[in-house]
N, C-alpha and C positions, 0 to 999 in steps of 0.2 A: 349429427356428427358423433362418432364414438369417443369416449374419453381418451383412449389411446391416441387416436388420430389428432384430437385437440391438443393433447400434451406435446406430441411431436411437432406440430405446426407452431405451437407457442414457443418451444425451445429453439427451433430454427429461426423464427422471427426475432426473438430476443437476441440471439447470437448475431444475426445479421445487423441489427440496429447497433449493438455494442461495437462491432467491427467497423461499421460506417462512421460512427461518432469518433472512434479512435483515429481512423484514417483522416477524417476532416480536421481533427486536432493537430495531427502531425503535419498535414498539408498547410494549415493556416498558422502554425506555430512560428514559422520564419517571418511571415507578414506581421503578426502581432508583435513580435520582438522588434521588427523594424519600426513600427508605429511608435512603440514605447521609446525607442532610441531617438527618433525625430522629435517626439514631444519633450523628452528630457533635454535635448540639445537646444531646442528653440523655445524653451519655457517662457522666458521674458517677452520675446516678440509675440508669441501666441497670446499671452496675457494682455498685452497692449492691444492687439487686434480684436480680442474679445470685448475689451472695454470700449473701443472705438465703435464697434458694431452695436453694442448696447446703447450707447449715446445716440448713434445715428438713427436707431429705431425709436428711441424715446422722444427725441426732440419734436418730430412732427405731431405726435400725440399731445405733447404739452402745449405746443403752439395752437393746435386746434381747440383744445379745452380753454386756453386763455382767450381766444377769439370769441368763443361761445359765451364766456363769462362777461366779456366786455359788451357784447350785444345785449345781454340781459336775459333773465329767465324767461321772459315772455317770448322773445325771439327763439329761444331754444325750444320752448314748448310748442310754438307754432310750426316748427319743423316736423313735429311728430303728430300733428293733428290731421284728421282726414279719415276717410272710410277705412275701417279695419284697425285703427289705432286704439290703444287702451283708453284714450280720452274720449273716443267716439263710441265706445261700447264693444267694438271688436268684431261682433258676429256678422255685421252687415257686409263685410268685405267678402264673406264666403258664400252667402246665399241671398243677398239683397234684403235681409231683414225678415224674410219669411219664416225662418225657424223660430225667431223670437216671438212672432205673432202666434204661430202654432203652439209653441210651448205655453204661452199665456192662456190660449183657448183650452188646452188640455188641463191646466191646473185649476181652471174655474169650475 
């Protein structure tokens, strides 16, 4: 591509992008203003709704953690034992333990 052709395409592309962004800004400007108006008008109810949703999502987590604490650490650890867990070494879940055996053979 010649430098003149590249410069022409670059200028046309840049101009098109700038015009598209300006057009999108004008088109969305009314919507953004409306959103700001609604947010300003309903600031207190929106704050209360946000607090309620935060509590509603945090309570199940707190209840679950409390149940795990009451069962004890052994019960919590038992939930995570088994093939592939960190307590079990982890690699057996992927290949049945063969890779660990091969890696030991290679290192010897």
